[in-house]
C-alpha positions in Angstrom: 187.8 187.3 19.9 186.6 190.7 19.5 185.3 192.0 16.3 186.3 195.4 15.3 183.6 197.5 13.9 184.4 199.7 11.0 184.3 203.2 11.9 182.2 205.2 9.4 183.1 208.8 8.9 180.5 211.1 10.1 178.6 212.7 7.3 179.3 216.3 7.1 177.4 219.1 5.5 179.7 219.0 2.5 179.1 215.3 1.8 175.4 215.8 2.2 175.4 218.7 -0.2 177.5 216.7 -2.6 175.0 213.9 -2.5 172.1 216.3 -3.1 174.0 217.9 -6.0 174.6 214.4 -7.6 170.9 213.5 -7.1 169.8 216.8 -8.7 172.2 216.5 -11.5 171.0 213.0 -12.3 167.3 214.1 -12.2 168.2 217.0 -14.4 169.7 214.7 -17.0 166.7 212.5 -16.9 164.3 215.5 -17.1 165.4 216.1 -20.7 164.5 212.6 -21.6 161.2 212.9 -19.7 160.4 216.0 -21.6 161.0 214.3 -24.9 158.9 211.3 -23.8 156.1 213.6 -22.8 156.3 215.4 -26.1 155.9 212.1 -28.0 153.0 211.2 -25.8 151.3 214.5 -26.4 151.9 214.2 -30.1 150.4 210.7 -30.2 147.3 212.0 -28.3 146.8 214.9 -30.7 147.2 212.7 -33.7 144.7 210.3 -32.3 142.2 213.1 -31.7 142.8 214.4 -35.2 142.1 210.9 -36.7 138.9 210.6 -34.7 137.8 214.1 -35.8 138.4 213.2 -39.4 136.4 210.0 -39.0 133.5 211.9 -37.5 133.5 214.5 -40.2 133.7 211.8 -42.9 130.7 210.0 -41.3 128.7 213.2 -41.1 129.4 213.9 -44.7 128.4 210.4 -45.8 125.2 210.7 -43.7 124.3 214.0 -45.5 125.0 212.4 -48.9 122.8 209.5 -48.0 120.0 211.8 -46.8 120.2 213.7 -50.1 120.0 210.5 -52.1 116.9 209.4 -50.1 115.3 212.8 -50.7 116.0 212.5 -54.4 114.5 209.1 -54.6 111.4 210.3 -52.7 111.0 213.3 -54.9 111.3 211.2 -58.0 108.7 208.8 -56.6 106.4 211.8 -55.9 106.8 213.2 -59.4 106.1 209.8 -60.9 103.0 209.5 -58.7 101.8 212.9 -59.7 102.4 212.2 -63.4 100.5 208.9 -63.1 97.7 210.7 -61.3 97.4 213.3 -64.1 97.3 210.5 -66.7 94.6 208.7 -64.7 92.6 211.9 -64.2 92.8 212.5 -68.0 91.5 209.0 -68.7 88.7 209.4 -66.2 87.7 212.8 -67.7 87.8 211.3 -71.2 85.7 208.3 -70.1 83.3 210.5 -68.2 82.3 212.4 -71.3 81.7 209.2 -73.3 79.2 206.5 -72.9 79.8 203.0 -74.1 76.6 201.8 -75.8 76.5 198.3 -77.3 75.8 198.5 -81.0 73.6 196.2 -83.1 76.5 194.2 -84.5 78.1 193.6 -81.1 80.5 196.6 -81.2 80.2 199.3 -78.7 79.8 202.9 -79.8 81.1 205.9 -78.0 78.5 208.6 -77.4 79.6 211.9 -75.8 77.7 212.9 -72.7 76.4 216.4 -72.6 
């Protein structure tokens, strides 16, 4: 028994060019879809970067507000300390010019110092 081999037609230049044309046509049809896919990917990247930038700006703003609050609290504390110091200085000045001398009946008398 002899097996007959199928005879394949030789590929000619026209069949090669037809195959190349079909391959290009398929890739051109897919290129539109690839372009749309790339556009969506780029948009997602840009939106992600914009969201990160908004978050950074918000955190910077919150940090500045926090620093301003800390400065306000420090200034209020300084003002209160200065006010208390003035009161203490006034008391010391008033007490410096007076001398407490015990009286005969047990009460002290204030005598101004000159």
